[in-house]
C-alpha positions in Angstrom: 39.9 22.5 13.9 36.5 23.3 14.0 36.2 23.3 10.0 37.1 19.8 9.6 34.7 18.7 12.2 32.0 20.3 10.6 33.4 18.7 6.7 33.8 15.3 8.7 30.1 15.9 10.0 28.7 16.8 6.9 30.6 13.5 4.8 29.2 11.3 7.8 25.7 12.6 7.3 25.8 12.2 3.5 27.0 8.7 3.7 24.2 7.9 6.4 21.9 9.5 4.0 23.2 7.4 1.0 24.3 4.1 2.4 22.0 4.1 5.9 18.7 4.9 5.3 16.4 2.2 3.3 12.9 4.3 3.7 11.0 1.7 1.3 11.4 -1.1 4.2 10.4 0.9 6.6 7.0 1.3 5.2 6.8 -2.7 4.5 8.1 -3.4 8.2 5.2 -1.5 9.3 2.4 -3.7 7.9 2.0 -2.8 4.5 0.7 -5.5 2.6 1.3 -6.9 -0.9 -2.2 -6.9 -2.7 -2.3 -8.8 -6.1 -4.9 -7.3 -8.7 -3.9 -9.2 -11.5 -7.2 -11.6 -11.8 -6.5 -15.4 -12.2 -9.3 -17.3 -13.8 -9.8 -21.0 -12.7 -11.7 -23.3 -14.5 -13.2 -27.0 -13.8 -14.3 -29.0 -16.5 -16.5 -32.5 -16.2 -16.5 -34.3 -19.3 -17.7 -37.6 -20.4 -20.9 -38.9 -22.9 -23.5 -36.3 -23.1 -26.6 -37.5 -21.2 -24.5 -38.8 -18.1 -25.8 -36.9 -14.5 -24.0 -37.3 -11.3 -22.2 -35.1 -8.7 -19.1 -32.8 -8.5 -17.6 -31.4 -5.9 -14.9 -28.6 -5.8 -12.9 -25.9 -3.9 -14.4 -22.5 -4.7 -11.5 -19.6 -4.9 -11.8 -19.3 -0.8 -10.9 -22.9 -0.4 -14.3 -23.8 0.7 -16.1 -27.2 -0.3 -18.8 -26.9 -2.6 -21.0 -29.4 -4.2 -23.4 -29.4 -7.0 -25.2 -31.7 -9.3 -25.3 -32.4 -13.3 -27.9 -33.4 -15.6 -25.9 -33.8 -18.7 -22.2 -33.4 -19.9 -19.8 -31.0 -20.3 -20.2 -29.2 -16.9 -17.7 -26.5 -16.4 -17.7 -23.6 -13.9 -15.0 -20.6 -13.8 -13.7 -19.1 -10.4 -12.2 -15.5 -10.7 -9.8 -14.4 -8.0 -6.8 -11.9 -7.2 -5.2 -14.3 -4.6 -1.6 -15.0 -5.1 -1.8 -18.6 -5.0 -5.1 -20.7 -5.0 -5.5 -24.6 -4.2 -8.0 -26.0 -7.0 -9.3 -29.5 -6.6 -12.4 -31.2 -8.7 -14.1 -34.6 -8.1 -17.1 -36.3 -9.9 -19.1 -39.4 -10.1 -21.7 -40.2 -12.9 -24.0 -42.8 -14.1 -22.0 -43.4 -17.0 -18.7 -45.8 -18.2 -16.5 -42.9 -18.4 -15.8 -39.3 -16.9 -13.1 -36.7 -17.2 -11.8 -33.9 -15.6 -9.9 -30.8 -16.3 -8.8 -27.6 -14.7 -7.1 -24.6 -16.4 -5.7 -21.9 -14.9 -5.6 -18.8 -17.3 -6.4 -20.6 -20.2 -3.2 -23.2 -19.6 -3.9 -27.0 -18.6 -2.8 -27.7 -15.4 -4.4 -31.2 -15.1 -6.2 -33.5 -16.5 -7.8 -37.2 -15.4 -10.4 -39.9 -16.8 -11.9 -43.0 -14.9 -13.6 -45.6 -16.4 -15.4 -48.2 -15.7 -19.4 -48.6 -13.5 -20.4 -45.5 -11.8 -17.1 -44.1 -13.3 -15.4 -41.1 -10.9 -12.5 -38.7 -11.6 -10.4 -36.0 -9.8 -8.1 -33.4 -10.7 -5.8 -31.4 -8.7 -3.7 -28.5 -8.6 -1.7 -27.5 -5.3 -1.0 -24.1 -6.5 -2.4 -22.3 -9.3 
């Protein structure tokens, strides 16, 4: 009777080791954080007549609003981040009759808009880059 109980206990122990123990889930539940190390490049571009001047507002890689001025076009800025997702937004107004914007992520065009009229304005948005 003792050998049967010992064999039964050994079988249960082995099944628990195969099916009942998931050590990888324990590490994640204990506060392990997934950190992306792949860089993401977000490029803002403003284009229009060459001698256009104006102001541009954009959201940086930390989701903070920033402003800049330009005295000629094209204007561009590339942000680099390892965040899994980024909100990208750029707005511009200039002293010409036409103005356009573009947002590219890792070289892929994600949004492009154009504004026409007196002191043209434009904006581009990518909700999740």
